[in-house]
C-alpha positions in Angstrom: -58.7 -26.2 -12.9 -58.4 -27.2 -9.2 -57.1 -30.6 -8.2 -59.4 -32.7 -6.0 -58.4 -33.2 -2.4 -56.3 -36.3 -1.8 -59.0 -38.0 0.3 -61.5 -37.6 -2.5 -59.1 -39.0 -5.0 -58.5 -42.0 -2.8 -62.2 -42.5 -2.2 -63.0 -42.3 -6.0 -60.1 -44.7 -6.8 -61.3 -47.3 -4.3 -65.0 -47.0 -5.2 -64.2 -47.4 -8.9 -62.8 -50.9 -8.3 -65.1 -54.0 -8.8 -65.1 -54.9 -5.1 -64.7 -51.5 -3.6 -61.4 -52.3 -2.0 -57.7 -51.8 -2.8 -54.5 -52.4 -1.0 -52.6 -49.5 0.5 -49.6 -50.3 -1.7 -51.7 -50.3 -4.9 -53.3 -46.9 -4.0 -49.9 -45.4 -3.2 -48.5 -46.6 -6.6 -51.6 -45.4 -8.5 -51.6 -41.9 -7.0 -47.8 -41.7 -6.6 -47.9 -40.9 -2.8 -46.5 -42.7 0.2 -48.3 -45.4 2.1 -48.3 -43.4 5.3 -50.0 -40.5 3.4 -52.7 -42.9 2.2 -53.4 -44.1 5.7 -53.5 -40.5 7.0 -55.9 -39.4 4.2 -58.2 -42.5 4.7 -58.6 -41.7 8.4 -60.0 -38.3 7.3 -62.5 -39.8 4.9 -65.8 -41.1 6.4 -66.6 -43.3 3.4 -63.5 -45.4 3.7 -62.0 -47.8 6.3 -58.8 -49.7 6.7 -59.0 -53.5 7.1 -55.6 -55.1 7.5 -53.6 -53.9 4.5 -56.6 -52.9 2.4 -58.7 -49.8 2.1 -62.4 -50.7 1.8 -65.3 -48.4 0.9 -68.3 -48.5 3.3 -71.6 -49.7 1.8 -74.2 -47.1 1.0 -77.8 -47.6 2.0 -79.3 -47.2 -1.4 -81.4 -50.3 -1.3 -84.0 -48.8 1.0 -86.1 -47.5 -1.9 -86.0 -50.8 -3.7 -87.1 -52.7 -0.6 -89.9 -50.2 0.0 -91.1 -50.6 -3.6 -91.1 -54.4 -3.5 -93.1 -54.3 -0.2 -95.5 -51.8 -1.7 -96.1 -53.9 -4.8 -96.6 -57.0 -2.8 -99.1 -55.3 -0.5 -101.0 -54.1 -3.6 -101.0 -57.6 -5.1 -102.2 -59.1 -2.0 -105.1 -56.6 -1.8 -106.0 -56.5 -5.5 -105.5 -60.1 -6.7 -108.1 -61.8 -4.5 -110.7 -59.2 -5.5 -109.9 -59.9 -9.2 -110.2 -63.7 -8.8 -113.1 -63.8 -6.4 
């Protein structure tokens, strides 16, 4: 079984946290690598960014479908409800 690339391991570790952020020191202790290696690997990963001494995962745009669904439902309600009442 092949081991995942280090930048993928870091990305999964950070995204698994409650707030999507971890300090560089915590990541280095968890994965047993140096802090400099963490910084080098985070710079390779497009899903992560370094803010101060923390590695933060970038937000994903998954809410577009939910917003579209709400707008669609509201449009249907505005069109159908007056016809049902009047």
